[in-house]
C-alpha positions in Angstrom: 62.2 0.8 18.3 63.8 -1.0 21.3 67.3 0.1 21.9 70.0 -2.7 21.5 72.2 -3.0 24.4 74.1 -6.1 23.5 77.3 -3.9 23.2 76.8 -2.0 26.5 79.5 -2.9 29.0 77.0 -3.0 31.8 74.5 -5.3 30.2 76.8 -7.7 28.3 76.4 -11.4 29.2 80.2 -11.8 29.5 80.0 -10.5 33.0 80.9 -7.2 35.0 83.2 -4.8 33.8 85.1 -1.6 34.9 82.4 0.5 33.6 80.1 1.7 36.7 76.4 0.7 36.3 73.9 3.4 35.4 72.3 5.5 38.1 68.8 4.3 39.3 66.6 6.0 36.8 64.3 8.8 38.1 60.7 8.3 36.7 58.6 11.2 36.1 55.2 11.4 38.0 53.5 10.3 34.6 55.8 7.4 34.4 55.1 6.4 37.9 51.2 6.5 37.3 51.5 4.6 34.1 53.5 2.1 36.0 51.0 2.1 38.8 48.0 1.0 36.3 50.1 -1.5 34.5 51.6 -3.3 37.8 48.2 -3.0 39.6 46.7 -5.1 36.7 49.3 -7.7 36.7 48.9 -7.9 40.6 45.3 -8.4 40.1 45.7 -11.2 37.7 48.5 -13.0 39.9 46.1 -12.5 42.9 43.3 -14.4 40.8 45.5 -17.4 40.5 45.5 -18.1 44.2 42.7 -16.1 46.0 40.1 -18.8 45.5 42.2 -21.8 46.4 41.4 -21.9 50.1 37.6 -20.9 49.6 36.8 -23.8 47.2 35.3 -26.2 49.9 33.0 -23.3 51.1 32.0 -22.4 47.5 31.3 -25.7 46.7 29.0 -26.3 49.4 27.2 -22.9 48.7 26.7 -23.6 45.0 26.2 -27.4 45.0 29.4 -28.3 43.3 30.7 -31.9 44.0 34.5 -32.2 44.9 35.2 -33.5 41.2 33.6 -30.5 39.8 35.4 -28.0 41.9 38.5 -28.8 39.7 36.7 -26.7 37.0 36.7 -23.6 39.4 40.5 -23.6 38.6 40.6 -25.1 35.2 37.9 -22.9 33.9 40.2 -19.8 34.5 43.4 -21.7 33.7 42.5 -22.7 30.0 41.6 -19.5 28.6 44.3 -17.3 30.4 46.9 -19.7 29.3 45.6 -20.6 25.9 44.9 -17.3 24.2 48.0 -15.5 25.6 50.1 -15.7 22.4 47.0 -14.7 20.2 46.1 -11.6 22.2 49.7 -10.6 22.5 49.9 -10.6 18.6 46.6 -9.1 18.2 47.6 -6.1 20.4 50.7 -5.6 18.3 48.6 -5.4 15.1 45.4 -3.5 16.4 46.6 -1.4 19.3 47.7 -2.6 22.7 46.1 0.1 24.7 42.7 -0.7 23.2 43.0 -4.3 23.6 44.4 -3.7 27.3 41.5 -1.6 28.1 39.1 -4.1 26.7 40.6 -6.9 28.9 40.3 -5.0 32.1 36.7 -4.3 31.3 35.8 -7.9 30.6 37.7 -8.9 33.7 35.8 -6.3 35.8 32.4 -7.7 34.5 33.5 -11.5 34.7 34.4 -10.9 38.3 31.2 -9.1 39.1 29.3 -12.3 37.5 31.4 -14.5 39.7 30.8 -12.7 42.8 27.1 -12.8 42.2 27.0 -16.2 40.8 23.5 -18.1 41.5 24.6 -21.7 40.3 27.8 -23.5 39.2 27.1 -22.7 35.3 27.0 -19.0 36.2 30.1 -19.1 38.4 32.1 -21.2 35.8 31.1 -18.8 33.1 32.5 -16.0 35.1 35.8 -17.7 35.9 36.1 -18.4 32.2 35.5 -14.8 31.1 38.0 -13.7 33.8 40.6 -16.2 32.2 40.0 -14.6 28.9 40.2 -11.2 30.4 43.6 -12.0 31.9 44.9 -13.5 28.5 44.5 -9.9 27.0 45.5 -8.0 30.2 48.8 -9.9 30.7 50.7 -9.7 27.1 49.3 -6.4 26.3 50.2 -5.0 29.7 53.7 -6.4 29.6 54.3 -5.1 26.1 52.9 -1.6 26.9 55.4 -1.7 30.0 58.4 -2.7 27.7 57.7 -0.2 25.0 56.9 2.7 27.5 60.3 2.2 29.4 63.3 2.2 27.5 65.5 -0.8 27.3 68.1 -0.3 30.1 67.8 0.7 33.6 64.3 2.4 33.1 63.1 -1.0 31.9 65.0 -3.0 34.4 63.4 -1.1 37.2 59.8 -1.4 35.7 60.0 -5.0 35.3 61.5 -5.4 38.7 58.6 -3.7 40.2 56.1 -5.7 38.0 57.8 -9.1 38.7 57.8 -8.2 42.5 54.0 -7.4 42.6 53.2 -10.5 40.5 55.0 -12.8 43.0 53.6 -11.0 45.9 49.9 -11.2 44.4 50.2 -14.8 44.2 51.5 -15.1 47.9 49.0 -12.5 49.3 46.2 -14.2 47.4 46.8 -17.5 49.5 46.6 -15.7 52.8 43.8 -13.2 51.7 41.9 -15.9 50.4 41.4 -17.6 53.7 41.0 -14.5 55.8 38.3 -13.2 53.5 36.5 -16.6 53.2 36.4 -16.8 57.0 35.3 -13.2 57.8 33.0 -12.5 54.7 32.4 -15.7 52.7 34.0 -17.0 49.4 32.2 -14.2 47.4 34.3 -11.6 48.8 37.4 -13.1 47.0 35.7 -12.5 43.7 34.5 -9.1 44.9 38.1 -8.2 45.6 39.0 -8.8 42.1 36.0 -6.7 40.8 37.1 -3.7 43.0 40.8 -3.8 41.7 39.5 -3.9 38.1 37.1 -1.0 38.7 39.8 1.0 40.4 42.3 0.6 37.5 40.0 0.8 34.7 39.0 4.9 34.9 42.7 5.6 35.4 44.1 3.5 32.3 42.7 5.6 29.2 44.2 9.0 30.2 47.6 7.6 31.1 48.5 4.7 28.6 49.8 5.5 25.1 48.6 3.7 22.2 51.0 1.5 20.3 51.0 -0.8 17.4 53.0 -2.0 14.5 53.0 0.8 11.6 52.0 -1.7 9.1 48.9 -3.7 9.4 49.5 -7.3 8.1 46.6 -9.9 8.1 46.3 -12.0 11.2 47.5 -15.5 10.7 44.4 -17.3 11.2 45.7 -20.8 10.8 48.6 -20.1 13.2 46.1 -18.5 15.5 43.9 -21.8 15.5 46.6 -24.3 15.8 48.5 -22.5 18.7 45.5 -21.5 20.8 44.1 -25.1 20.4 47.4 -26.7 21.2 47.8 -24.6 24.3 44.2 -25.2 25.6 44.5 -28.8 25.0 47.8 -29.1 26.7 46.8 -27.0 29.7 43.7 -29.0 30.0 45.4 -32.2 30.2 48.1 -31.2 32.8 45.6 -29.4 35.1 43.3 -32.5 34.9 46.1 -34.8 35.5 47.0 -32.8 38.6 43.7 -33.9 40.3 43.0 -37.4 38.5 46.4 -38.4 37.3 47.6 -39.2 33.7 45.7 -42.5 33.3 42.3 -40.9 32.3 41.3 -41.3 28.6 40.6 -37.6 28.3 44.0 -36.5 29.7 45.7 -38.8 27.4 43.6 -37.7 24.4 44.0 -34.0 25.0 47.8 -34.4 25.6 48.2 -36.1 22.3 46.0 -33.4 20.6 47.9 -30.7 22.1 51.4 -31.9 20.9 49.8 -32.7 17.4 48.3 -29.2 17.3 51.4 -27.5 18.3 53.5 -29.4 15.7 51.0 -28.3 13.0 51.5 -24.8 14.4 55.2 -25.1 13.8 54.7 -26.3 10.2 52.0 -23.4 9.5 54.4 -20.8 10.7 57.2 -22.0 8.4 55.0 -21.7 5.2 53.0 -18.5 5.9 54.1 -14.8 5.0 53.0 -13.1 7.9 53.2 -15.5 10.6 51.6 -15.3 14.2 55.1 -16.3 15.9 58.2 -15.3 13.6 60.5 -18.5 13.6 63.6 -16.2 13.5 62.4 -15.0 16.8 62.0 -18.4 18.2 65.6 -19.2 17.0 67.0 -16.3 18.9 69.3 -17.8 21.5 68.1 -15.3 24.2 64.2 -16.1 23.3 64.8 -20.0 23.3 67.2 -20.1 26.5 65.7 -17.3 28.3 62.1 -19.0 28.0 63.8 -22.4 29.0 64.8 -20.7 32.2 61.4 -19.0 32.7 59.7 -22.4 32.2 61.8 -24.2 34.6 61.8 -21.4 37.5 58.1 -21.2 37.5 57.1 -24.9 37.0 59.7 -25.9 39.9 58.9 -23.1 42.3 55.1 -23.8 41.8 55.8 -27.5 42.9 57.9 -26.4 45.9 54.8 -24.0 47.2 52.3 -27.0 46.8 54.3 -29.9 48.4 55.6 -27.4 51.3 52.0 -26.4 51.9 50.9 -30.2 52.2 54.2 -31.0 54.3 53.4 -28.0 56.8 49.9 -28.9 57.5 49.9 -32.6 57.4 53.4 -33.6 58.8 54.1 -30.6 61.1 50.3 -30.1 61.8 50.5 -26.5 61.3 47.2 -24.5 61.0 46.4 -22.7 58.0 47.0 -19.3 59.6 50.5 -20.6 60.6 51.3 -21.8 57.1 50.2 -18.5 55.8 53.0 -17.0 58.1 55.7 -18.8 56.5 54.6 -17.8 53.1 54.1 -14.3 54.4 57.9 -14.3 55.2 58.4 -15.7 51.6 56.5 -12.6 50.3 58.4 -10.0 52.2 61.7 -11.5 51.1 60.5 -11.4 47.4 59.6 -7.6 47.9 63.4 -7.1 48.9 64.7 -9.4 46.0 62.5 -7.0 43.5 64.5 -4.0 44.6 67.8 -5.7 44.3 67.6 -7.5 41.0 67.6 -4.6 38.9 70.9 -3.6 40.3 72.2 -7.0 39.7 70.9 -6.7 36.1 73.0 -3.5 35.9 76.2 -5.1 37.2 75.8 -8.7 35.7 73.7 -8.2 32.6 70.2 -10.0 32.5 71.7 -13.4 31.1 74.1 -13.8 33.9 71.6 -12.7 36.5 69.3 -15.6 35.3 72.1 -18.1 35.7 73.0 -16.9 39.1 69.2 -16.9 40.2 68.5 -20.4 38.9 71.6 -21.5 40.6 70.4 -20.0 43.9 67.0 -21.2 43.4 68.1 -24.8 43.1 70.7 -24.5 46.0 68.2 -23.5 48.4 65.4 -26.0 47.3 68.2 -28.6 47.9 68.2 -27.6 51.5 64.7 -28.7 51.7 65.8 -32.3 51.5 66.8 -32.0 55.1 63.1 -31.8 56.3 62.0 -34.1 58.8 59.0 -34.6 61.3 60.5 -32.4 63.9 59.0 -29.1 64.7 62.0 -27.1 64.4 62.0 -28.0 60.6 59.5 -25.3 60.2 62.5 -22.8 60.6 64.4 -24.5 58.0 61.3 -24.6 55.7 60.8 -20.7 56.3 64.5 -19.9 55.5 65.1 -22.1 52.6 61.8 -21.3 50.7 62.4 -17.7 51.4 65.8 -17.7 49.9 64.8 -19.8 47.3 62.0 -17.4 46.4 64.4 -14.4 46.3 66.3 -16.2 43.6 63.2 -17.2 41.9 62.2 -13.5 41.6 65.6 -12.8 40.1 65.0 -15.5 37.6 61.6 -14.1 36.6 62.9 -10.5 36.1 66.1 -11.6 34.3 64.3 -14.1 32.0 61.8 -11.4 30.9 64.5 -8.9 30.2 66.7 -11.6 28.3 63.9 -12.6 26.2 62.5 -8.9 25.4 66.0 -7.3 24.9 66.7 -6.3 21.3 63.2 -7.0 20.2 61.7 -4.2 17.8 58.8 -2.4 19.4 56.3 -3.9 16.9 57.1 -7.3 18.0 57.2 -6.7 21.8 53.5 -7.9 22.2 55.0 -11.2 20.6 57.8 -11.5 22.6 56.0 -10.7 25.9 53.2 -13.1 24.7 55.9 -15.7 24.7 57.2 -14.8 28.1 53.8 -14.9 29.7 52.8 -18.1 28.0 56.1 -19.8 29.5 54.8 -18.5 32.8 51.3 -20.0 32.6 52.5 -23.2 31.0 55.3 -23.4 33.8 52.9 -22.7 36.7 50.4 -25.5 35.1 53.0 -28.4 34.5 55.1 -28.3 37.7 52.6 -29.9 40.0 51.4 -32.7 37.6 54.8 -33.7 36.8 56.5 -33.7 40.2 53.8 -32.7 43.0 52.1 -35.8 42.6 55.2 -37.8 43.8 54.7 -36.4 47.1 51.0 -37.2 47.3 51.2 -40.7 46.1 54.3 -42.1 47.5 52.4 -43.3 50.8 54.6 -41.5 53.0 54.3 -37.6 52.6 57.5 -36.9 54.4 59.6 -39.3 52.1 57.8 -38.1 49.0 58.5 -34.4 49.9 62.3 -35.1 50.1 62.1 -36.9 46.7 60.3 -33.9 45.1 62.8 -31.4 46.5 65.7 -33.4 45.3 64.5 -33.9 42.0 63.3 -30.3 41.8 66.8 -28.9 42.7 68.5 -31.1 40.4 66.3 -30.2 37.4 66.6 -26.3 38.3 70.6 -26.7 38.7 70.9 -28.6 35.5 68.7 -25.9 33.6 71.0 -23.2 35.0 74.1 -25.0 33.7 72.2 -25.5 30.2 71.4 -21.8 30.1 74.7 -20.6 31.0 76.2 -22.7 28.1 73.3 -21.4 25.6 73.5 -17.9 26.3 77.3 -17.8 26.5 77.3 -19.0 23.0 74.8 -16.3 22.2 77.0 -13.6 23.6 80.1 -15.0 21.8 78.1 -14.8 18.7 77.2 -11.3 19.3 80.6 -10.2 19.9 81.8 -11.8 16.7 78.9 -9.8 14.8 80.2 -6.6 16.4 83.7 -7.3 15.4 
């Protein structure tokens, strides 16, 4: 059972107290190995989100895929990786997280081998879809193994700080590594890298990871599983397709409506079943609702910043792909620093206040990007602003995960982390279609970039204010309950 730390002076949302923060926990050798296995798996999945992007034109020419078909190289992974997260998070709770995590690793490894040696578009897309399915198993079960292995408090803060840093770094490194590998060894080397990662981690995991599941074995909520999975699949398809083709297409409109209808049906099903896939009381927790709102916004808005800034650097400032990679390389270094500092901030301020501060910092430094222009010195402004915004972004990633999972019983950690990772995936998916297209369709990329950055910053800062109010109310309610 997770320990409730809401009454702890060091972690209360009301702010810092005179009580000194706990010392940085010392992890045993076994704990370090467990953390290595879980973080390596999360890093591998984060790498998969971006490592193929630069290689798409070469891949298309080699396999005979048209430019419009190349969208499916991304969508085939995004659909299952986002659509099945909640389902597999709950299945892990009920039937064993370790068992499911190992299954996901084996599936991801096999899928990566298939994608590496793909002989035509169908075999490649099958490999990508199976990679996405493996990722949908690995992410929620790996996160719940992490939160149940490391006790709530400093140990979990440190573990999630390391995990969040590596996930952010994995996405950034994927952009750079994809270009380097494709130029040196061809696009197949990007998929081979993922296969190697999985095959290194898989033999280490069985002897290190503990098994965990709920003590009871309730029936799986099949109607809930069907409606939420179908709803998420429809929503992700609509948004990823809209990113390339706009919202005017019939299939985008149809799947968007279907997704919203299925998610509405899911809410109705969950309110009437005895053993729901997602406990509605959990969704009504203020820490879960407001924490996930913060997570949704930090992911969606930062993914937009990276997308639009990449276009601006290469098309307005005429930087090469290698020079653009250096800008985001600095961002990655700053993210590593942020990952080591955030657990200390959480110990002093509490996860809730750290989330609000992080969202505010992210929004403020994104606002600085409104000052970008067509002069070459803007590359220094872009590098500094996106790096500092990313530092606060990583703080928001770590603190929203801690906010959502704190006080949740061990038997529901898979559900809680499934919500966290679903928020992450949906956030990454919706940002570019909703805001990124403004930069590409405005007719003037520089003007469009400024507009996107201004809207982006406004959304993040407004969310920071809302989360502060929402979680402040939660903390007052908690104090009244204790009194």
